[in-house]
C-alpha positions in Angstrom: -0.3 2.5 -17.4 2.8 3.8 -15.6 4.2 2.2 -12.5 5.0 4.0 -9.2 7.3 2.1 -6.8 6.3 2.6 -3.2 9.9 2.8 -1.9 10.6 6.1 -3.7 9.5 9.7 -3.1 8.2 11.9 -5.9 8.2 15.6 -6.9 5.1 16.9 -8.6 7.4 17.8 -11.5 7.8 14.0 -12.1 11.2 13.3 -10.7 11.8 10.4 -8.3 14.2 10.3 -5.4 15.6 7.3 -3.6 17.4 7.5 -0.2 20.4 5.2 -0.4 21.8 3.3 2.7 24.9 5.6 2.7 22.6 8.7 3.1 22.9 9.9 -0.5 19.9 10.4 -2.7 19.5 9.1 -6.3 17.3 11.0 -8.7 15.6 10.2 -12.0 12.3 10.8 -13.8 9.2 8.7 -13.4 7.6 6.2 -15.7 4.7 8.6 -16.2 7.2 11.4 -17.3 9.0 9.1 -19.8 5.7 7.9 -21.2 4.6 11.5 -21.7 7.9 12.5 -23.3 8.1 9.6 -25.7 11.5 8.4 -27.0 14.3 10.1 -25.0 17.2 11.1 -27.3 19.3 13.5 -25.2 20.0 14.4 -21.5 21.7 17.5 -20.1 22.5 16.8 -16.5 23.8 19.1 -13.7 27.5 19.4 -13.3 29.4 17.2 -10.8 30.0 19.0 -7.5 27.3 21.6 -8.3 24.9 22.7 -5.5 21.3 22.2 -6.3 18.2 23.9 -4.8 15.0 22.0 -4.4 12.5 22.9 -7.1 15.0 24.6 -9.4 15.6 23.4 -12.9 19.0 21.5 -13.1 19.0 19.9 -16.5 17.0 19.0 -19.6 15.6 15.8 -21.0 14.8 15.8 -24.7 12.7 13.4 -26.6 11.5 13.2 -30.2 8.3 15.1 -29.1 9.5 17.7 -26.6 12.2 19.0 -24.3 11.5 19.2 -20.6 13.3 20.6 -17.6 14.7 18.3 -14.9 14.1 19.8 -11.4 15.9 19.1 -8.2 13.5 17.3 -5.9 15.7 18.2 -2.9 18.7 20.4 -2.2 22.2 19.1 -2.1 25.5 18.6 -3.9 25.9 16.4 -7.0 28.3 13.6 -6.2 27.8 11.3 -9.2 26.4 11.4 -12.8 25.1 8.4 -14.7 27.5 8.8 -17.6 26.2 5.6 -19.3 22.8 7.2 -19.5 24.2 10.3 -21.2 25.6 8.0 -23.9 22.4 5.9 -24.2 19.5 8.1 -23.0 16.9 5.6 -24.4 17.5 3.6 -21.2 15.1 6.1 -19.5 12.3 4.7 -21.6 13.0 1.0 -20.9 13.9 1.2 -17.2 13.0 4.6 -15.8 13.6 3.6 -12.1 17.0 2.0 -12.8 18.1 4.7 -15.2 19.0 7.3 -12.6 20.3 10.7 -13.7 22.5 11.9 -10.8 23.2 11.2 -7.1 23.5 13.9 -4.5 24.6 14.5 -0.9 21.5 16.1 0.6 21.8 19.4 2.5 18.8 18.3 4.6 17.6 14.7 4.3 14.3 15.7 5.9 13.4 17.4 2.6 12.6 13.9 1.3 9.6 13.8 3.6 8.2 16.8 1.9 8.0 14.9 -1.4 5.0 12.8 -2.4 4.7 9.2 -1.6 3.5 6.8 -4.3 -0.2 7.3 -3.6 0.2 11.1 -3.6 2.1 11.0 -6.9 -0.5 8.8 -8.5 -3.1 11.4 -7.5 -1.1 14.1 -9.2 -0.9 12.1 -12.4 
């Protein structure tokens, strides 16, 4: 059974978002998503400094079973990529909540409140 940390916010498209102390937001995919995908073998992440719009596809995660779009849970500008995860994408399967994809500077931090809390996400799953 997948885990759903209470300190994160969730998109119904299975991305998680964590507000950092500096006001940036870290994004990855959920434990439920990585379980459904199976062994992750490739990631295509958004470009550094690109502007993302909430709900829009911004990348791809590929597994041995399928390829799935990564959606932006909130709008903002990409300020960091997890380069190590690009080189070793299997980390998503072992530690989905530590294996972040990208970090962004949000356009409107209040968009986080529009995402699901842990209980709401569990209900979607």
